[in-house]
N, C-alpha and C positions, 0 to 999 in steps of 0.2 A: 609476583606480578605475573608471572606464567599460569599460577593456579587462578587468578584474577579473572584472566583473560580465557584460557583456556582449562578447567576445574577437572576434576578426575570424574565428575557423574556425567561427563559428556561421552558417550560412548561408539559406536561403530557407524550407526544408522543416523543419529545425529549430527556426525560429522559430517556423514553424506549431503543429509540435507542443509546442514550450515553451506557447505561448499557449493552445492548447487543452488542456494539463496543468492550467494555472491555473485554467479555468473550471472542468474537471471537478471542482479538487480544493476550489474552492469550495465543490459542489453535494455535494461529499461530507464536506466538513466540517458543513455545514449537516445534512444525514441523519444522520454522525455524532452529533449531538448529540442532536435531536429524537428520532428515529425510537423507541429503547427509551421515552423517554418518554411519547410519544404513545400507545403501545401499552400502557402501564402505567395511564395516563388512561381507556382503553378496556376496561380494565379484565383484561388479561392479566395474571397471574403471572409470577413469575421463570422459572419452569421453561416455562409457557407461551412465553415470549419467547424462551428459551433453543432450544425446539422451532423456533419460526420460523427462528431463527437456522440451526439445524441444516440447514432447508429451504434457505437462501439460499446456506449454504457448498456443501452438496452440487449444485445447481444451476450456482454458481459452476465449482466444482472441473471439472464435463461442460464448459462453456463453455468455461472456460480451458485445456484439454488439448485440445477441437475447434480452437481457435480457432489454438494453438500449433502442432499437427500441420500443418493444412490452410494455413497464412498461410507457410510454408515454399515452399509451390508455387503457390497462386493469389494471394499479395501479402500485405502488410500493410495497405494503404489501408482496404478494405472493412471492414476489423472497426473499424479508428480512428472510421469514419463510423457504420457501425449501432450499436454497442454504447451507445454513448453515449445516442443515439437511444432505446434502450431503458429506459434509466433515467429520460430526460425522462417518458417515458408512465407509467414506474410511480410517478414522484413528483406526476403529473397524476392519476393514481388513488389515491392516498393523500390527496391533496389534498380530493377527493369522496367516498370509500367507506367504507362504515365495515363489511361484510361480513368477517368471518374469515376463509373459504377465498377472497374476493378477494386481502386482503393478503398472503396468505399466498403467492399466487401470483406477485403483481405485485414485494413482498418479493424473493423468488426472482430475477426479471429483472431487477430492475433494479440486482441486489448490496445492497440496502438493510442494513445492519447489517457491512457490511467496511468495516473503517477509521476510525480514530476522528476525533472532529473537531480533536485536537492532532496527530494523526499525517498524516492524508491521503497516507500513502504509495503506498497501494493505491486505485487508481484505478478497478478493476474489470476483470473477466477478461479484457479486450483488452489487458494489462500486455506479454504474452508479446510479441506482435505489434509493441505500441509499442518493448520495450527491443530486440527483434531492428533495429526499423529505425533507432532511434538509433545503434545500434552499427555499422551499415552507411554512416551518415550521414558519420560525423565521423572523423578520422584515428585510427589504434589507440591513438597515444599520448597521447591525448586522451578515451580513452572514460571513464575515471572522472572527470574534469571535466563532461564531458557531463551522466552521471548525476547529477553534483553538481548541476549546474543544475535540472534536474528537480524534485530534490529540494527545491533553491530555490526554484521557484517552488509546488511543491505547500504551500512553507510559506506564500509569499505567498496563496497561494489559501486556505487552508485560516486564515490570518488571518482574512481578509474574511468567509469562512463562521462563525468563531465569532462574530463579529459579526451576522449575518445572522440567525444562530440566534434572537437576542432577538427577531426578528418574533414568534414566537411567545411569547404571554403567556396561558399558561393557566390562572393562582393554580388556584383547587381543581377548576375544570371538568373534567366527566369527559363520557362519551358523546356524545353529537351537539354540544355545547356543545367540547368538546373538539376533536372535527375543524374546527369553525369557528376556534378558537384557534390549531393549529397549520397550517391552511392558507396563510396567507401564508409561512410557511418553506417549505412542500412545492411551493409555485406557483415561489416563487425558485429552488429546487432545479433544477426543471425546465425553465425557461428557460437558466440556466448550463449544463445537460445539454445540452440541443440545440442549443447555439452551439459546445460542445466538439466535434459531432458534426458540422455543418456547416462549420467552419475546417477538419478535416478532409478536406475536398472539394478543397480547393488542395491535396493535396501531391502530388507527381510521382514516382512509383515504374516503376522501369525496367520492359517486359512481361517477363516469363519463358517461357521455351521451351516449345512446347506441348508436348515430349514429357516435361517435367516434369509437368505439368499433368495428363497422362494418370496420372502416379502418384498422385494423389491427394492422399498426404500421406505424411511420412518421420517414419519412429520413427528415433532417434538412434544408430545400431549404432554408428557411430564413437568418439559421443561417450560410451559406454556403463559406460568406467572412472572417469567423474566423477558418472554420473549415479546409482549406485548409492550413492554417498556423499550424496549432495543428500539423495536418498530417506532415509537414515539422521539425519540432521540435521535435515533440514526436518519430518522427522515428529515428532521430539521438541520442537521449536520451534513446530510446529501445536498441541503438546497444551497449552503454556503459552500461546501466543497465544489462542487460545479461551475459556480458564480467564478472561481478563479483557478482552483488546480490545473484544469489542461491547459490554461492558458498563461503558465506562467512566465515560459520561456518568449512568447507571444508580445504579453503586455511591455515584458523587457525590450523587445526589440522594437514596439510600436509607438513605447515612451522614450526611449533612449537613445534609439539607433543602433544597437547593439548587437554584435554578430555572435552567431553561434559559438564560435571560441570564444569569446570575452564572457558570453552567459554559461559556456561549459567552464572557465577556470573559477566563476563565481562560486557555481554549484559546488565545484571540487573543494574550492576553502571552506565554505557551508560545513560538508562532511567533513572535513579533517577538524573542525572545530566543534563538530557534536558528536563527536566516537565518544567522548565521555558521558554524555547524556544516555544512552542505551546500556551504557554496564550498570550506572548509577540507577536507572528506573527504577528497579526492584527496592532497594534499599530505601529511595526516597517514599515508596511505597508504603515498606515495612515500617517507617518511622513516622508517616503522616498519616496513613491509611489510603489505600487503592483507592477509592471516589473521590476522597477529598484531594488527593493528586490530580487525578482524571479531571475533575472540575477546575482546579485551578489554571490545568495548563489550556481547556479551550477557553475559559476568560480571558486569559492570556492573551494566546494566541489570537484572539477575536479582536481585542482590542487594538493591536499593536497593527492590522492590516488598514487601518485608520493614517497613521503619520506614513506609513509603507506610500499609501495611493497617492499621496502629497508629498512627496519627498520631491526635491530639487532638482536631486542628479541621481545618477547612476550609482556612484561609491554608497551617498546615504540610504537610498532603498535597500540595496546589498546589505549594506549593514544590519538595520532592521531586519531585514528577510532572516538572517542568519540567527541574531537572536530568538523570532518566532521559533525556527526551525530546532533552537535548543531545546526550548520546552516543548515542540512539538515530541522530537524526539523520545523525551520522556515519557508520555504519554501513551505513544502507539502501543509497546509491549504489556502495559499496563491494562489498556484495553484488551487487548487481548487474551493476557492471561485471565483476567476479570471474567470474560465470556464462557472460558473453557472452565472456570469455576464453575461458575454457576448453574452447566447445564448438568444435566442426568449423563452418565459415561457412557450412555448405549445410545446419545443425542447428540454429540458433539458438534459433529461436521454437520448435522442438519442443520441445529442451533448456530452455529459460526453463519453459514449461506442465508436462512430464512431471516436471521439477524440484522442482514445487511442490504433485505433487498428493497425496503421503503428507502432507503438510501442512493442503491443504484436507479431506483425511481426520479426521485425527486432530481439527482444529481445529474440524469438526462433530459429533466425539462428547463432546467437552471442552466443549463451550458448553452442551450438555444437563445436563453434570455440575454445570457454574458454574449454573444455573440451581436446580440441585437442593440444592446447598450454599448459596447465599445463602438459599432459604426454609428450609429445616432445619438448617443446620450453623451458621455463623456469614457475616458480611459479610465477613471477613479470611481466610476459609480459602481460597475460590479463590487470592486475589492472595499469599499464603503460598506455597500448592502450584504455582502458575504460576511465582516466582519461584526456587523449587528447580529446577523444570526447566529453567530458562534455564540456570542453571548446570551442571549437568548436560550441557546442549547445548554450551555454551562448551569445554566438556573434550573433546567427540566432534568437534568442527567440528576442535578444534587438532591432535585425532590424525589425523583422516582428510586433511587439508587441510594441514597442515604443510609438505610436500615438494613438494607441488604448487604450493603461493603462492609459494615460492623462484622456480621455473621464470618463471611468468606475472611477476614485478615485473622479472626480467631483460629479456624482451621488449620493451618500448617502447623501452630505451637500444639494444639489439641494430639495431634497426630504424632509429632515427634514427640511428645510426652507417653503417648501408650507406646511408641518404640520404646521407650527407654528402659519404662517398666517391665518389658516383655524380652529386654537384655538385645533387643535389636537397636546397632550402632545407626545414629543419623545419616542421613546420604551427604555426599560431600565433605 
């Protein structure tokens, strides 16, 4: 059992990344539960919250792209240190400040509103650098397993974060009283984000040649053949995510009157139930094929949004959301591993960043649309539209990556065969 969860191929650097990811996921889960609720208590309408999330998404897109392009030359470590510290400062500001302009600025700086409490897969704009670092740390054949463990520790972190969201006890508080009521939750998020950044100081990374440093950043020209495919699929998926992802806790609150503590407990239950999904992702990918597994997960996840939107009670909606998250948790590490596997080794972070750029753009726009639909149409409209878009996305992913996925699935076995011929023991 111990080897299954913490195998021998996890070295010191990967252990640090996993620990830092756990801390950051706790912080993201807290923010994912309380941010929209806090803003609503401060008098923000759904449309105004959507506008704030638009600002967050655009800033995150800019930061993520910049980090991805430059980290292939300047290294990954500095970004794994600095960005969590930005999130820490932002959480402190949210704990103390009520000014609308200040909240907009620091929500964008800290990427508040990205990643839900039951997901915690998105830990901020440094993720392209983190993904590239992990891909270079582990054996090729263990790459999906490594990303599965990243998702696993994210679940552990989100479990704790969902429970810690209960530190916010707003009741019917508004204005200055709401700031006081939500302050303990934001302080906890600040401490944990700072811990993630400080842990990353212990990472070891090879010094990159000075000739490469002078080039500044890398555009993934050798990976262009897959980049344009990611732009299509991630763009449509971003539309779906923006319509629902940042509003999960807000939707539960508006639809069923749920408190932060109740939503946090639901997210905690979901994260306990989905722990096994993260560890089983690599095995599922090897058995059914990486792309086929990703497509099945997206199709299933999209379809489930419709009955969830029409659920008659908090318990029914929560149960459907749990099943959806179990499926999603399988797909996340497979998508991360697949992106790193099809990238040129010198362009990993650049491809990871640029491949998600259309998604962040479309997600930003659809968040404003979601706010309008919540206010003017119905609480179910954004979710049903999001589900339809994810079904379309699943079909597009199958068409664009089907043949490439078959080639990628064959690589680990080929490499292991070469190692055996050369007398090298397989990793793990």
